[in-house]
PyMOL CGO cylinders between C-alpha atoms (Angstrom):
from pymol import cmd
from pymol.cgo import CYLINDER

trace = [
    CYLINDER, 18.87, -32.74, 205.30, 21.06, -30.28, 203.40, 0.3, 1, 1, 1, 1, 1, 1,
    CYLINDER, 21.06, -30.28, 203.40, 20.05, -26.67, 203.93, 0.3, 1, 1, 1, 1, 1, 1,
    CYLINDER, 20.05, -26.67, 203.93, 18.68, -24.91, 200.89, 0.3, 1, 1, 1, 1, 1, 1,
    CYLINDER, 18.68, -24.91, 200.89, 19.54, -21.25, 200.52, 0.3, 1, 1, 1, 1, 1, 1,
    CYLINDER, 19.54, -21.25, 200.52, 16.84, -19.17, 198.89, 0.3, 1, 1, 1, 1, 1, 1,
    CYLINDER, 16.84, -19.17, 198.89, 16.93, -15.63, 197.57, 0.3, 1, 1, 1, 1, 1, 1,
    CYLINDER, 16.93, -15.63, 197.57, 13.87, -13.48, 196.91, 0.3, 1, 1, 1, 1, 1, 1,
    CYLINDER, 13.87, -13.48, 196.91, 14.54, -10.42, 194.79, 0.3, 1, 1, 1, 1, 1, 1,
    CYLINDER, 14.54, -10.42, 194.79, 12.63, -7.34, 195.92, 0.3, 1, 1, 1, 1, 1, 1,
    CYLINDER, 12.63, -7.34, 195.92, 12.40, -4.44, 193.50, 0.3, 1, 1, 1, 1, 1, 1,
    CYLINDER, 12.40, -4.44, 193.50, 10.41, -1.27, 194.08, 0.3, 1, 1, 1, 1, 1, 1,
    CYLINDER, 10.41, -1.27, 194.08, 6.81, -1.95, 193.10, 0.3, 1, 1, 1, 1, 1, 1,
    CYLINDER, 6.81, -1.95, 193.10, 6.76, -5.65, 193.96, 0.3, 1, 1, 1, 1, 1, 1,
    CYLINDER, 6.76, -5.65, 193.96, 3.42, -7.05, 195.11, 0.3, 1, 1, 1, 1, 1, 1,
    CYLINDER, 3.42, -7.05, 195.11, 3.58, -6.95, 198.92, 0.3, 1, 1, 1, 1, 1, 1,
    CYLINDER, 3.58, -6.95, 198.92, 1.97, -10.31, 199.70, 0.3, 1, 1, 1, 1, 1, 1,
    CYLINDER, 1.97, -10.31, 199.70, 3.77, -12.17, 196.93, 0.3, 1, 1, 1, 1, 1, 1,
    CYLINDER, 3.77, -12.17, 196.93, 7.03, -11.33, 198.63, 0.3, 1, 1, 1, 1, 1, 1,
    CYLINDER, 7.03, -11.33, 198.63, 6.19, -11.35, 202.31, 0.3, 1, 1, 1, 1, 1, 1,
    CYLINDER, 6.19, -11.35, 202.31, 3.96, -14.44, 202.43, 0.3, 1, 1, 1, 1, 1, 1,
    CYLINDER, 3.96, -14.44, 202.43, 6.59, -16.49, 200.61, 0.3, 1, 1, 1, 1, 1, 1,
    CYLINDER, 6.59, -16.49, 200.61, 9.27, -15.26, 203.05, 0.3, 1, 1, 1, 1, 1, 1,
    CYLINDER, 9.27, -15.26, 203.05, 6.99, -16.03, 206.01, 0.3, 1, 1, 1, 1, 1, 1,
    CYLINDER, 6.99, -16.03, 206.01, 6.12, -19.57, 204.96, 0.3, 1, 1, 1, 1, 1, 1,
    CYLINDER, 6.12, -19.57, 204.96, 9.69, -20.53, 204.07, 0.3, 1, 1, 1, 1, 1, 1,
    CYLINDER, 9.69, -20.53, 204.07, 10.95, -19.23, 207.39, 0.3, 1, 1, 1, 1, 1, 1,
    CYLINDER, 10.95, -19.23, 207.39, 8.18, -21.06, 209.27, 0.3, 1, 1, 1, 1, 1, 1,
    CYLINDER, 8.18, -21.06, 209.27, 9.51, -24.22, 207.62, 0.3, 1, 1, 1, 1, 1, 1,
    CYLINDER, 9.51, -24.22, 207.62, 13.07, -23.41, 208.73, 0.3, 1, 1, 1, 1, 1, 1,
    CYLINDER, 13.07, -23.41, 208.73, 14.26, -22.63, 205.20, 0.3, 1, 1, 1, 1, 1, 1,
    CYLINDER, 14.26, -22.63, 205.20, 16.99, -19.99, 204.81, 0.3, 1, 1, 1, 1, 1, 1,
    CYLINDER, 16.99, -19.99, 204.81, 15.69, -17.13, 202.62, 0.3, 1, 1, 1, 1, 1, 1,
    CYLINDER, 15.69, -17.13, 202.62, 17.47, -13.84, 202.08, 0.3, 1, 1, 1, 1, 1, 1,
    CYLINDER, 17.47, -13.84, 202.08, 15.50, -10.72, 201.22, 0.3, 1, 1, 1, 1, 1, 1,
    CYLINDER, 15.50, -10.72, 201.22, 17.52, -9.07, 198.44, 0.3, 1, 1, 1, 1, 1, 1,
    CYLINDER, 17.52, -9.07, 198.44, 16.98, -5.38, 197.63, 0.3, 1, 1, 1, 1, 1, 1,
    CYLINDER, 16.98, -5.38, 197.63, 17.44, -4.49, 193.99, 0.3, 1, 1, 1, 1, 1, 1,
    CYLINDER, 17.44, -4.49, 193.99, 18.05, -0.88, 195.08, 0.3, 1, 1, 1, 1, 1, 1,
    CYLINDER, 18.05, -0.88, 195.08, 21.27, 0.88, 196.07, 0.3, 1, 1, 1, 1, 1, 1,
    CYLINDER, 21.27, 0.88, 196.07, 19.94, 0.79, 199.64, 0.3, 1, 1, 1, 1, 1, 1,
    CYLINDER, 19.94, 0.79, 199.64, 18.27, -1.94, 201.69, 0.3, 1, 1, 1, 1, 1, 1,
    CYLINDER, 18.27, -1.94, 201.69, 14.97, -0.02, 201.59, 0.3, 1, 1, 1, 1, 1, 1,
    CYLINDER, 14.97, -0.02, 201.59, 12.32, -1.26, 199.15, 0.3, 1, 1, 1, 1, 1, 1,
    CYLINDER, 12.32, -1.26, 199.15, 8.81, 0.13, 198.58, 0.3, 1, 1, 1, 1, 1, 1,
    CYLINDER, 8.81, 0.13, 198.58, 6.09, -2.32, 197.55, 0.3, 1, 1, 1, 1, 1, 1,
    CYLINDER, 6.09, -2.32, 197.55, 3.25, -1.74, 195.09, 0.3, 1, 1, 1, 1, 1, 1,
    CYLINDER, 3.25, -1.74, 195.09, 1.01, -0.88, 198.06, 0.3, 1, 1, 1, 1, 1, 1,
    CYLINDER, 1.01, -0.88, 198.06, 3.55, 1.66, 199.39, 0.3, 1, 1, 1, 1, 1, 1,
    CYLINDER, 3.55, 1.66, 199.39, 4.72, -0.56, 202.23, 0.3, 1, 1, 1, 1, 1, 1,
    CYLINDER, 4.72, -0.56, 202.23, 8.31, 0.46, 202.96, 0.3, 1, 1, 1, 1, 1, 1,
    CYLINDER, 8.31, 0.46, 202.96, 10.50, -2.37, 204.19, 0.3, 1, 1, 1, 1, 1, 1,
    CYLINDER, 10.50, -2.37, 204.19, 14.12, -3.13, 204.75, 0.3, 1, 1, 1, 1, 1, 1,
    CYLINDER, 14.12, -3.13, 204.75, 15.73, -6.06, 202.97, 0.3, 1, 1, 1, 1, 1, 1,
    CYLINDER, 15.73, -6.06, 202.97, 18.71, -7.90, 204.43, 0.3, 1, 1, 1, 1, 1, 1,
    CYLINDER, 18.71, -7.90, 204.43, 21.13, -7.68, 201.52, 0.3, 1, 1, 1, 1, 1, 1,
    CYLINDER, 21.13, -7.68, 201.52, 21.64, -5.62, 198.40, 0.3, 1, 1, 1, 1, 1, 1,
    CYLINDER, 21.64, -5.62, 198.40, 21.75, -7.33, 195.02, 0.3, 1, 1, 1, 1, 1, 1,
    CYLINDER, 21.75, -7.33, 195.02, 25.03, -5.61, 194.21, 0.3, 1, 1, 1, 1, 1, 1,
    CYLINDER, 25.03, -5.61, 194.21, 26.61, -7.31, 197.24, 0.3, 1, 1, 1, 1, 1, 1,
    CYLINDER, 26.61, -7.31, 197.24, 25.53, -10.91, 196.56, 0.3, 1, 1, 1, 1, 1, 1,
    CYLINDER, 25.53, -10.91, 196.56, 26.30, -13.65, 194.05, 0.3, 1, 1, 1, 1, 1, 1,
    CYLINDER, 26.30, -13.65, 194.05, 23.10, -15.36, 192.87, 0.3, 1, 1, 1, 1, 1, 1,
    CYLINDER, 23.10, -15.36, 192.87, 25.16, -18.53, 192.30, 0.3, 1, 1, 1, 1, 1, 1,
    CYLINDER, 25.16, -18.53, 192.30, 25.39, -18.89, 196.09, 0.3, 1, 1, 1, 1, 1, 1,
    CYLINDER, 25.39, -18.89, 196.09, 21.69, -19.75, 196.20, 0.3, 1, 1, 1, 1, 1, 1,
    CYLINDER, 21.69, -19.75, 196.20, 19.81, -22.98, 195.53, 0.3, 1, 1, 1, 1, 1, 1,
    CYLINDER, 19.81, -22.98, 195.53, 16.45, -21.31, 194.88, 0.3, 1, 1, 1, 1, 1, 1,
    CYLINDER, 16.45, -21.31, 194.88, 15.73, -17.98, 193.16, 0.3, 1, 1, 1, 1, 1, 1,
    CYLINDER, 15.73, -17.98, 193.16, 12.30, -16.38, 193.67, 0.3, 1, 1, 1, 1, 1, 1,
    CYLINDER, 12.30, -16.38, 193.67, 10.74, -13.44, 191.83, 0.3, 1, 1, 1, 1, 1, 1,
    CYLINDER, 10.74, -13.44, 191.83, 7.62, -11.79, 193.25, 0.3, 1, 1, 1, 1, 1, 1,
    CYLINDER, 7.62, -11.79, 193.25, 5.37, -10.03, 190.76, 0.3, 1, 1, 1, 1, 1, 1,
    CYLINDER, 5.37, -10.03, 190.76, 3.62, -6.72, 190.56, 0.3, 1, 1, 1, 1, 1, 1,
    CYLINDER, 3.62, -6.72, 190.56, 3.63, -4.85, 187.26, 0.3, 1, 1, 1, 1, 1, 1,
    CYLINDER, 3.63, -4.85, 187.26, 6.17, -2.21, 188.33, 0.3, 1, 1, 1, 1, 1, 1,
    CYLINDER, 6.17, -2.21, 188.33, 8.25, -4.67, 190.38, 0.3, 1, 1, 1, 1, 1, 1,
    CYLINDER, 8.25, -4.67, 190.38, 8.50, -7.04, 187.43, 0.3, 1, 1, 1, 1, 1, 1,
    CYLINDER, 8.50, -7.04, 187.43, 9.56, -4.22, 185.11, 0.3, 1, 1, 1, 1, 1, 1,
    CYLINDER, 9.56, -4.22, 185.11, 12.22, -3.19, 187.61, 0.3, 1, 1, 1, 1, 1, 1,
    CYLINDER, 12.22, -3.19, 187.61, 13.50, -6.77, 187.97, 0.3, 1, 1, 1, 1, 1, 1,
    CYLINDER, 13.50, -6.77, 187.97, 13.62, -7.27, 184.21, 0.3, 1, 1, 1, 1, 1, 1,
    CYLINDER, 13.62, -7.27, 184.21, 15.65, -4.08, 183.76, 0.3, 1, 1, 1, 1, 1, 1,
    CYLINDER, 15.65, -4.08, 183.76, 18.64, -5.72, 185.52, 0.3, 1, 1, 1, 1, 1, 1,
    CYLINDER, 18.64, -5.72, 185.52, 20.60, -7.60, 182.86, 0.3, 1, 1, 1, 1, 1, 1,
    CYLINDER, 20.60, -7.60, 182.86, 22.88, -9.38, 185.34, 0.3, 1, 1, 1, 1, 1, 1,
    CYLINDER, 22.88, -9.38, 185.34, 19.84, -10.74, 187.19, 0.3, 1, 1, 1, 1, 1, 1,
    CYLINDER, 19.84, -10.74, 187.19, 18.39, -12.08, 183.94, 0.3, 1, 1, 1, 1, 1, 1,
    CYLINDER, 18.39, -12.08, 183.94, 21.70, -13.78, 183.14, 0.3, 1, 1, 1, 1, 1, 1,
    CYLINDER, 21.70, -13.78, 183.14, 21.82, -15.26, 186.65, 0.3, 1, 1, 1, 1, 1, 1,
    CYLINDER, 21.82, -15.26, 186.65, 18.25, -16.57, 186.30, 0.3, 1, 1, 1, 1, 1, 1,
    CYLINDER, 18.25, -16.57, 186.30, 19.02, -18.23, 182.96, 0.3, 1, 1, 1, 1, 1, 1,
    CYLINDER, 19.02, -18.23, 182.96, 22.17, -19.86, 184.33, 0.3, 1, 1, 1, 1, 1, 1,
    CYLINDER, 22.17, -19.86, 184.33, 20.44, -20.96, 187.55, 0.3, 1, 1, 1, 1, 1, 1,
    CYLINDER, 20.44, -20.96, 187.55, 17.61, -22.54, 185.56, 0.3, 1, 1, 1, 1, 1, 1,
    CYLINDER, 17.61, -22.54, 185.56, 19.94, -24.23, 183.06, 0.3, 1, 1, 1, 1, 1, 1,
    CYLINDER, 19.94, -24.23, 183.06, 21.83, -25.81, 185.99, 0.3, 1, 1, 1, 1, 1, 1,
    CYLINDER, 21.83, -25.81, 185.99, 18.58, -27.49, 187.08, 0.3, 1, 1, 1, 1, 1, 1,
    CYLINDER, 18.58, -27.49, 187.08, 18.15, -25.34, 190.18, 0.3, 1, 1, 1, 1, 1, 1,
    CYLINDER, 18.15, -25.34, 190.18, 14.70, -24.32, 191.43, 0.3, 1, 1, 1, 1, 1, 1,
    CYLINDER, 14.70, -24.32, 191.43, 13.61, -21.09, 189.73, 0.3, 1, 1, 1, 1, 1, 1,
    CYLINDER, 13.61, -21.09, 189.73, 10.30, -19.49, 190.79, 0.3, 1, 1, 1, 1, 1, 1,
    CYLINDER, 10.30, -19.49, 190.79, 8.11, -16.53, 189.81, 0.3, 1, 1, 1, 1, 1, 1,
    CYLINDER, 8.11, -16.53, 189.81, 4.58, -15.32, 190.48, 0.3, 1, 1, 1, 1, 1, 1,
    CYLINDER, 4.58, -15.32, 190.48, 2.06, -12.94, 188.90, 0.3, 1, 1, 1, 1, 1, 1,
    CYLINDER, 2.06, -12.94, 188.90, 3.71, -10.78, 186.23, 0.3, 1, 1, 1, 1, 1, 1,
    CYLINDER, 3.71, -10.78, 186.23, 7.22, -12.10, 186.93, 0.3, 1, 1, 1, 1, 1, 1,
    CYLINDER, 7.22, -12.10, 186.93, 6.89, -15.37, 184.95, 0.3, 1, 1, 1, 1, 1, 1,
    CYLINDER, 6.89, -15.37, 184.95, 6.85, -13.10, 181.88, 0.3, 1, 1, 1, 1, 1, 1,
    CYLINDER, 6.85, -13.10, 181.88, 10.56, -12.58, 182.54, 0.3, 1, 1, 1, 1, 1, 1,
    CYLINDER, 10.56, -12.58, 182.54, 11.02, -16.36, 182.17, 0.3, 1, 1, 1, 1, 1, 1,
    CYLINDER, 11.02, -16.36, 182.17, 9.01, -16.19, 178.95, 0.3, 1, 1, 1, 1, 1, 1,
    CYLINDER, 9.01, -16.19, 178.95, 11.17, -13.40, 177.52, 0.3, 1, 1, 1, 1, 1, 1,
    CYLINDER, 11.17, -13.40, 177.52, 14.28, -15.45, 178.41, 0.3, 1, 1, 1, 1, 1, 1,
    CYLINDER, 14.28, -15.45, 178.41, 12.93, -18.50, 176.53, 0.3, 1, 1, 1, 1, 1, 1,
    CYLINDER, 12.93, -18.50, 176.53, 12.59, -20.56, 179.71, 0.3, 1, 1, 1, 1, 1, 1,
    CYLINDER, 12.59, -20.56, 179.71, 8.88, -21.38, 179.20, 0.3, 1, 1, 1, 1, 1, 1,
    CYLINDER, 8.88, -21.38, 179.20, 9.31, -23.13, 175.83, 0.3, 1, 1, 1, 1, 1, 1,
    CYLINDER, 9.31, -23.13, 175.83, 7.79, -26.60, 176.10, 0.3, 1, 1, 1, 1, 1, 1,
    CYLINDER, 7.79, -26.60, 176.10, 6.84, -26.00, 179.75, 0.3, 1, 1, 1, 1, 1, 1,
    CYLINDER, 6.84, -26.00, 179.75, 3.56, -25.92, 181.62, 0.3, 1, 1, 1, 1, 1, 1,
    CYLINDER, 3.56, -25.92, 181.62, 3.30, -22.60, 183.43, 0.3, 1, 1, 1, 1, 1, 1,
    CYLINDER, 3.30, -22.60, 183.43, 0.94, -19.94, 184.75, 0.3, 1, 1, 1, 1, 1, 1,
    CYLINDER, 0.94, -19.94, 184.75, 1.09, -16.22, 185.42, 0.3, 1, 1, 1, 1, 1, 1,
    CYLINDER, 1.09, -16.22, 185.42, -1.24, -13.25, 185.80, 0.3, 1, 1, 1, 1, 1, 1,
    CYLINDER, -1.24, -13.25, 185.80, -3.37, -13.65, 182.62, 0.3, 1, 1, 1, 1, 1, 1,
    CYLINDER, -3.37, -13.65, 182.62, -2.51, -10.18, 181.26, 0.3, 1, 1, 1, 1, 1, 1,
    CYLINDER, -2.51, -10.18, 181.26, 1.16, -11.20, 181.16, 0.3, 1, 1, 1, 1, 1, 1,
    CYLINDER, 1.16, -11.20, 181.16, 0.76, -14.44, 179.23, 0.3, 1, 1, 1, 1, 1, 1,
    CYLINDER, 0.76, -14.44, 179.23, 2.52, -14.17, 175.91, 0.3, 1, 1, 1, 1, 1, 1,
    CYLINDER, 2.52, -14.17, 175.91, 3.60, -16.36, 173.03, 0.3, 1, 1, 1, 1, 1, 1,
    CYLINDER, 3.60, -16.36, 173.03, 6.24, -18.08, 175.15, 0.3, 1, 1, 1, 1, 1, 1,
    CYLINDER, 6.24, -18.08, 175.15, 6.09, -21.49, 173.45, 0.3, 1, 1, 1, 1, 1, 1,
    CYLINDER, 6.09, -21.49, 173.45, 4.73, -23.31, 176.49, 0.3, 1, 1, 1, 1, 1, 1,
    CYLINDER, 4.73, -23.31, 176.49, 1.32, -24.34, 177.76, 0.3, 1, 1, 1, 1, 1, 1,
    CYLINDER, 1.32, -24.34, 177.76, -0.51, -21.78, 179.89, 0.3, 1, 1, 1, 1, 1, 1,
    CYLINDER, -0.51, -21.78, 179.89, -2.42, -23.47, 182.73, 0.3, 1, 1, 1, 1, 1, 1,
    CYLINDER, -2.42, -23.47, 182.73, -5.51, -22.11, 184.47, 0.3, 1, 1, 1, 1, 1, 1,
    CYLINDER, -5.51, -22.11, 184.47, -4.05, -23.14, 187.85, 0.3, 1, 1, 1, 1, 1, 1,
    CYLINDER, -4.05, -23.14, 187.85, -3.04, -21.19, 190.94, 0.3, 1, 1, 1, 1, 1, 1,
    CYLINDER, -3.04, -21.19, 190.94, 0.51, -22.57, 190.83, 0.3, 1, 1, 1, 1, 1, 1,
    CYLINDER, 0.51, -22.57, 190.83, 2.30, -24.89, 188.42, 0.3, 1, 1, 1, 1, 1, 1,
    CYLINDER, 2.30, -24.89, 188.42, 5.50, -26.88, 188.87, 0.3, 1, 1, 1, 1, 1, 1,
    CYLINDER, 5.50, -26.88, 188.87, 7.23, -28.22, 185.76, 0.3, 1, 1, 1, 1, 1, 1,
    CYLINDER, 7.23, -28.22, 185.76, 10.66, -29.64, 186.47, 0.3, 1, 1, 1, 1, 1, 1,
    CYLINDER, 10.66, -29.64, 186.47, 12.72, -27.00, 188.27, 0.3, 1, 1, 1, 1, 1, 1,
    CYLINDER, 12.72, -27.00, 188.27, 10.34, -24.19, 187.29, 0.3, 1, 1, 1, 1, 1, 1,
    CYLINDER, 10.34, -24.19, 187.29, 7.53, -22.96, 189.58, 0.3, 1, 1, 1, 1, 1, 1,
    CYLINDER, 7.53, -22.96, 189.58, 5.09, -20.29, 188.46, 0.3, 1, 1, 1, 1, 1, 1,
    CYLINDER, 5.09, -20.29, 188.46, 1.91, -18.86, 189.98, 0.3, 1, 1, 1, 1, 1, 1,
    CYLINDER, 1.91, -18.86, 189.98, -0.93, -16.58, 188.90, 0.3, 1, 1, 1, 1, 1, 1,
    CYLINDER, -0.93, -16.58, 188.90, -1.04, -13.71, 191.36, 0.3, 1, 1, 1, 1, 1, 1,
    CYLINDER, -1.04, -13.71, 191.36, -1.47, -12.48, 194.91, 0.3, 1, 1, 1, 1, 1, 1,
    CYLINDER, -1.47, -12.48, 194.91, -4.43, -14.80, 195.58, 0.3, 1, 1, 1, 1, 1, 1,
    CYLINDER, -4.43, -14.80, 195.58, -2.22, -17.75, 194.63, 0.3, 1, 1, 1, 1, 1, 1,
    CYLINDER, -2.22, -17.75, 194.63, 0.64, -16.84, 196.97, 0.3, 1, 1, 1, 1, 1, 1,
    CYLINDER, 0.64, -16.84, 196.97, -0.03, -19.58, 199.54, 0.3, 1, 1, 1, 1, 1, 1,
    CYLINDER, -0.03, -19.58, 199.54, -0.12, -22.21, 196.79, 0.3, 1, 1, 1, 1, 1, 1,
    CYLINDER, -0.12, -22.21, 196.79, 3.05, -20.74, 195.27, 0.3, 1, 1, 1, 1, 1, 1,
    CYLINDER, 3.05, -20.74, 195.27, 4.87, -20.95, 198.61, 0.3, 1, 1, 1, 1, 1, 1,
    CYLINDER, 4.87, -20.95, 198.61, 3.52, -24.50, 199.14, 0.3, 1, 1, 1, 1, 1, 1,
    CYLINDER, 3.52, -24.50, 199.14, 4.85, -25.58, 195.73, 0.3, 1, 1, 1, 1, 1, 1,
    CYLINDER, 4.85, -25.58, 195.73, 8.28, -24.23, 196.65, 0.3, 1, 1, 1, 1, 1, 1,
    CYLINDER, 8.28, -24.23, 196.65, 8.16, -25.95, 200.05, 0.3, 1, 1, 1, 1, 1, 1,
    CYLINDER, 8.16, -25.95, 200.05, 7.14, -29.27, 198.46, 0.3, 1, 1, 1, 1, 1, 1,
    CYLINDER, 7.14, -29.27, 198.46, 10.53, -29.25, 196.74, 0.3, 1, 1, 1, 1, 1, 1,
    CYLINDER, 10.53, -29.25, 196.74, 12.43, -28.43, 199.94, 0.3, 1, 1, 1, 1, 1, 1,
    CYLINDER, 12.43, -28.43, 199.94, 10.77, -30.19, 202.91, 0.3, 1, 1, 1, 1, 1, 1,
    CYLINDER, 10.77, -30.19, 202.91, 9.14, -33.52, 203.66, 0.3, 1, 1, 1, 1, 1, 1,
    CYLINDER, 9.14, -33.52, 203.66, 5.41, -34.16, 204.03, 0.3, 1, 1, 1, 1, 1, 1,
    CYLINDER, 5.41, -34.16, 204.03, 5.49, -34.12, 207.83, 0.3, 1, 1, 1, 1, 1, 1,
    CYLINDER, 5.49, -34.12, 207.83, 7.17, -30.72, 207.92, 0.3, 1, 1, 1, 1, 1, 1,
    CYLINDER, 7.17, -30.72, 207.92, 4.64, -29.45, 205.37, 0.3, 1, 1, 1, 1, 1, 1,
    CYLINDER, 4.64, -29.45, 205.37, 1.78, -30.61, 207.59, 0.3, 1, 1, 1, 1, 1, 1,
    CYLINDER, 1.78, -30.61, 207.59, 3.28, -28.68, 210.53, 0.3, 1, 1, 1, 1, 1, 1,
    CYLINDER, 3.28, -28.68, 210.53, 3.56, -25.49, 208.48, 0.3, 1, 1, 1, 1, 1, 1,
    CYLINDER, 3.56, -25.49, 208.48, 0.02, -25.85, 207.15, 0.3, 1, 1, 1, 1, 1, 1,
    CYLINDER, 0.02, -25.85, 207.15, -1.36, -26.51, 210.64, 0.3, 1, 1, 1, 1, 1, 1,
    CYLINDER, -1.36, -26.51, 210.64, 0.53, -23.51, 212.00, 0.3, 1, 1, 1, 1, 1, 1,
    CYLINDER, 0.53, -23.51, 212.00, -1.22, -21.21, 209.53, 0.3, 1, 1, 1, 1, 1, 1,
    CYLINDER, -1.22, -21.21, 209.53, -4.51, -23.16, 209.65, 0.3, 1, 1, 1, 1, 1, 1,
    CYLINDER, -4.51, -23.16, 209.65, -4.26, -24.09, 205.97, 0.3, 1, 1, 1, 1, 1, 1,
    CYLINDER, -4.26, -24.09, 205.97, -5.02, -27.76, 206.02, 0.3, 1, 1, 1, 1, 1, 1,
    CYLINDER, -5.02, -27.76, 206.02, -6.60, -29.68, 203.15, 0.3, 1, 1, 1, 1, 1, 1,
    CYLINDER, -6.60, -29.68, 203.15, -9.64, -30.65, 205.19, 0.3, 1, 1, 1, 1, 1, 1,
    CYLINDER, -9.64, -30.65, 205.19, -10.57, -26.99, 205.58, 0.3, 1, 1, 1, 1, 1, 1,
    CYLINDER, -10.57, -26.99, 205.58, -10.10, -26.14, 201.91, 0.3, 1, 1, 1, 1, 1, 1,
    CYLINDER, -10.10, -26.14, 201.91, -12.42, -28.91, 200.72, 0.3, 1, 1, 1, 1, 1, 1,
    CYLINDER, -12.42, -28.91, 200.72, -15.47, -27.91, 202.79, 0.3, 1, 1, 1, 1, 1, 1,
]
cmd.load_cgo(trace, "trace")
């Protein structure tokens, strides 16, 4: 199987779990994911004041080198991501090339502002739903073509699972779910 390279863009104020749980689950599945700091330094501070060190700086990477782009939410984190014009251009290009483009919580609003949600089924934190020309879904996570969106921190496991469904087979998914004790039989009790 061809290795997929993923990038998750971490701006100050991103929602801690929306970033770290996605990183954790993808790495458990053996998927390459780079933690990209949007700051001048590798240090990023989350919305809950967790200070962490990313692996690369945005100014040092080329988003075109990645197969999957992931945006965690958080009100401040989303604002900081959306303030970077070159990131918005990279997201639009990535999406238009049919590559997997993902956002959770407030971050799908960036897709909406870029016109990427027109005619699409999507979800996001309800306060950030706008007149984006798509169909807002009351779901934890929604996949429509090469676009994956999710509602918020409580939906992070489902968001990561939706990404993994595009990247790994069912048997590998079962191993990841068993490893974190997140198997369907438990959720349906």
